[in-house]
N, C-alpha and C positions, 0 to 999 in steps of 0.2 A: 318614562323620563319626567312626565308631568307630575306624577305622584311623588317621585323622589324630590323634585324641586319644591313642591308644595310643603312636604314634611321638613325639608331643610329650612325654608323660609320661616316656618312656624317655630322651629327650634332656635333659630338665630334671634327672632323677636322675643323669645322667652328667655334669652340668655343661656342657651343650651350648650355652649362650650364648643361649638363646631370649629371656631377659629375666627370667623367674621363677627364683628360687633354689630354691624349694620348690614342688612341684606344687600347684596351687590346687584340684585335684579335677576329676573328669570333667564335672560339671555346669557349672562355671565355664568350662572349656575349650570345651565345646560352645557356650555362650552367646557366648564371645569370637569363635569362628570364624563363627558364624551372623551376628553383628553385623558382622564384618569384611567379609563378602560384600555388605553393604548400603552400604558406604562407596565412593563413586564414585572417589575419589582413590587407592584401593588395589587392587592386583591380586595375587591369591594364586596361587603356583605350587607344585605338589606333585611329589615324586619318587616313582616306583613301582619296586619290585623284585618281579619275577614277578607283576605286577598288583596288588600290595599297596602302599598309601601308606606310605612310610617316612621322609618328610622334607618340608620346605616352606620357602619363602622368600617375601618380599613386595617389590613395587615400589610405592613411594610417589611419587605425582605431586604437584607443588606446587598449592596451592589457586588458584582463578581470580584472587583478588585479589593474589597474589604475582607481579606482572608482572615485577619486577626479576630473579626467579629462574625465569622460565618455561621456561628452557632446561635446568634441572637436575632430575634425578630421584634418588631414594635407594633403595638396596637395603638391606633391613632384615629382622631377625627370621629369619635363616637357621638351619636346624638339620637334622640327619640323625640318625636313631636309631642307636645304637652297633652294633646287629646288622646294619646295612645299609651300613657303611663298607667301603671298599676296592673299590668297583665303579665309581668315577668319577662317582657321582651328584651329588656336591657341585659338581663342575666343570660338569656339564651344567645344573644349576639356575642357576648364575651366568651361564652363556652364554645360557640362555633369557631371563633377565631383561635382559641386555645387548641381545639381538636385539629384544626387545619395546620397550625404551627407544629404541633406534635407529629402529625402525619408527614409533614415536610422535613422532619428530622431536626427541627430547632430545639434547643435545650433551655433557652432563656427567652422570656417574653417581657418586654419593658413597656411602660406607658407613663404619661405625665398628664396632669389635670389641674385646672384652676382650683385654688383652695376654697373658692365659693361654691364649687359643685359638690355640696355635702352628700347628696344622695348617691352620686357616682362614687365618691370616696368610700362611703359605707359599703357599697356593692363590691368594690375592688378588695376591700379588707375581708369581707365575708367569703370571697372566692380565693383567699389565700395569698393575695399580693402583699408584698412587704414594702412599707414606706421607708425608703432609705435616704431621702434627702428633700430639702425644701429650697426653692429659689425665691428670695424675697422680692425680686423685681421680675416676675414671670410674665405679666401682661399688664396692659393699661386699658381699663374699661370704664366708661363714663367719666373720664378725666381723673380716675384714681388708679394708683398702682395696686395690682393684685398679685399675691404670692402664688406659687405653684408647687404641687407635690409630685415627687417622682417615685414610682412604684416598680417593682420587679418581681418575677415569679419564676422559679425553676420548674420546668415542665418534666413530668415523669409520666410513664404510661398509666392510663386509668386503672385503678385497682392496686397499683403498686403502693406499698406502705414503707415509710421511712422507719429505720430502727429507732427505738426510744432514745431520747437524748442522753440518758445515763449510759446506755450501751455505746453510743457514738463517742462519748467522752472517754470511755475506757479503752478504746482502740489505740494501740500504739501508733505514733506517727512514723512514717518511713524515714530512715536516716539519709536516704539519697533519692533523687528523682527516679520515678518509675515510669514506664511507658503508659500511655493511655489505657485504662482498664475498663472502659465502657463496654457493655455487652453488645455483641452483634446479634441480629435477629435471624433465627432459623426459620426458613420457609419450606416446609415439606411440600413436594410437588404432587399434585393430582392431575395427571394428563389423561384426558378423556378421548377415547376412540370407540365409536359404535356403542356408547353407553357404559363402557368398562374403563377401569383404571389401568393404564399401560405405561410403558417407557419405550422410547425409540432410541435407536443408535444413529447418531449424526443426523437426526431429523428425518430419517427415511421411514415413511409410513409402512413400507413392506417389511421392515425389520423391527416389529413391535413385540414386546413381551407383555402378556396380560397378567396382572397381579391381583385384581379383584373385580368382581362383577357387581359390587355393591358400593358405589361411591359414597353414599351416606354413612355406611358403616366405617369406611376408610377414614372419613373426616372425623368421626368419633374417636377412632383409634389414635390419630395424631393429637387430638386435643387431650385425650386421656394421658398421653405420654408427656404432656407439659408444653406442647407447641402453642405459641400465642398468635400465630398467623398461619393461613393456608394459601398456597399459590396454585391456582387452577387454570388449566389451559384446555380449551375446546379444540382439539387437533383437527377434527373434521371441519369445524367452523373456519379454522385458519385457511384451509384449502378452498372451502366453498365460498368464503367471503361473507358468511352470515352464521349466526348461531345454529348449531345442529344438535348438540347434546343438552338441550334445554332441560329435559326431565332430570338428567343426572346432576346438572348444576343446581337445580332447585332442591334436589335431595341433599346436596352438600350444604346449601344455605340453611336448610331446616335442621340439620344435625350439627352444625358448627356453632360453638359457643364463643368463637373468636373471630376477629376480622378476616375476611376473604378477599383476595385480589384475583381478578379474572381477566384472561386474555384469550384471543383466538376468534377471528371472524367478526370483530366489533368494528364497523366501518362507518357508522353515521350517528347523529345525535339521538335518533329514536332508539337505537340499540343501547347507547350509553345510558340514556334516561331509564330505559326498561330495567337494566340490570342494577343500577344504583337504587332504583325504587324497590326492586325485589329483595334487597338486603346485601348486595355486594358492597364492600367498603371502598375498594379502588378498582378502576377499570384500566387495563393495560392496552395501549394502542401501539401496534407494531407496523404493519403495512401502511396503515393510515398516516403514520408519522412521516413516511417517505412520500406517499402519493397524494396526500390531502392535508398538508400542514395547517391550512386554514381551519379544518375541523378540530385539530388539536388546540389551537388558540381559542376557538369558540367554546370548546368543552372545558378548558381550564378557567375561562371566565365564568362559565355557568356553574361549575362544580369545583371551586378552588380546593386544593389539597386532596382531590380524589381521582386525579388523572395521572397515570404512570406511562412512561414511554418504554417499550420493549425494543431493545436494539440487539438483533441477532446478526452475527457477522461470520463470514468465512474469510480468513486471512485478512482481517481488518476491514473488509467491505461488507456493507449492509445487505442482508438477504431479506426477501419479502415473500408474501403468498405462501406461508407455511414452509419457508426456507427453500421453496422451489425455484425462486429467481434471485439472482445476485445483481445488485446495482453497482454503479460507479461511485457511489457516495461512501465516504469513510465513516466509520463508527464515531470518531471524535467530532467530525463536522456535524453529523446529525444530532449528536448529544448537545452540542452548543446551541443549535437551532431550537431544540426542544426545551432547553433551559430557558431561553429567551421567551418561548411560548408560555412558560409557567408551569411545567409538569412538576409533580411532587417528588418523583424519583425516576431513576433510570435503571432498568433491569438489563444487564449486559451479559450476553451468552456468546461464547465462542463455539460455533456449531461443530467444528472438527473434534472437540473434546466431549460434546454432550453425549451422555450415556456410555462413554468409553471407560470411565473410572480411573483415568490416568492423572487426574489432578486439574485444578482450575488454572486458567491463564492468569496468574496473579500479576505478572508484569504488565500485561495489557490493561487489566482492571485498575491497577494503581495509576498507570499513566492517564487513563480516562478520568479517574477521580481527581487527579491533580489539576485538571483543566476546568473542573466544574465546582460550583458551590451547591449543586443539587446532589442529594444522597444517591449512591450507587449500590445496587444489589448485584452480587456476583452470581454467576450461574454457569453450569456446564463442566462436568468432569470429576466431581467429587467422588472418590472411591474408597477413601480411608480416613480415619480420624486425623492422621497427620496432615491431610490437606486442609482441614479446618484450623488446625494449629497454625499452619503457615499463613492462612488468610488473617487470622487474629493477630499474628505478629506483624504482618504488613499493615494492618489497619491502625496500629499504634502510631505509624508515621504518615498514614493517609486517612485522616479522620472522616473523609467523605464516604468511605466504604461503610454501608449501614447494615448489610446482612448478606445471606447466601441462600440460594435455592439448592436443595438436595433431593434427588429422586431415587434412582436405581439403587444406590448404596444403602438407603434406608429400607427399601422393599426387600432387597436381597439379604438383609441382616448383617451386611459388612460393617454398618455403623448402627449402634443402638441410639435411638433419638435422645435418650436421657444423657448418654455420653456426649452426643453432639451439642446439646444445650450447655453442658458443663464446659466443653472445649471453647464455646463461644462466649461464655459468661465473663 
């Protein structure tokens, strides 16, 4: 806290654009930042130079009642102490916020800045932000009125390229409104039991089918098929309460050229930090979300955009400990609590359908999505390409549905991964 306040003071005195024109004093700064950490819609990012905090920025998420702008986030209150400039830290902070907003499912990132902050404006332009407007009476500094610039950026997945302008112009405009055509993400499942890739029926460990004894090779296969995410669960770990299939997980990380999200047996900050440091993109907390919500809040503050809540339910009630226990807590109630904690997504699984190939519980998934601003990933029961078409159709009216996890149907060959990707596009 002392380092953060010192850097803030230095930036304010240098006219760094944090918002204050004069330093409010150390006590007020401490109160501000401590209060900030309690606001679920805000995420604080800090920049360090040689281990010392020298700057910060914030990501502001829209409140839950702002449904019309649920796809829009705001970058705000960025600053870097003058003694830490010239190291590329400002760019790194903005890119970190972009990645977080993208992982949270936001499609637009907005910001505004004083017109006098020329270095910041150059950076935002270089990073692809578009200047769309100017406020002539944006701020008053030193007794003078200062204008402000407003920027926006459409977020797309890293590596995605827009079609050339000429091609975009040549496309015919639709004659009538069409449903939302945004693609859904396909998450092929890699469930690990005793070091092998398996699939369970209804979460029963004794009813497992082994599909591969080489998790690394399986990861390569899904990536080669065009999948852009992998969903990994340590089944033994879910029952044991700690990671068991570490070697298999590390093999997946080493062979995956795409982001990987991992769940199963992750119950404390040490385990979260271990796997995020090892190369996992997002950690899924399931049992911990029910039994230790403080851990979820702490993890979301420490790793914004990288914590997912896994909600597994039997008849609408949350199951924990590898689905071995069923609580009295409803799935929707837990989802709302986890949204307030700041998770980046909700993975919702109806256990009765998992591995049964009878279709997703689309109705329950849509109902959950309607109550949240956090993206929802559907899971459990996909057995035919028609099930993916049904989810895609539903997502046109429930834009909070972000993707779907598919397991047994892909392994059995009932669905070709390329066909699945086309169905969700």
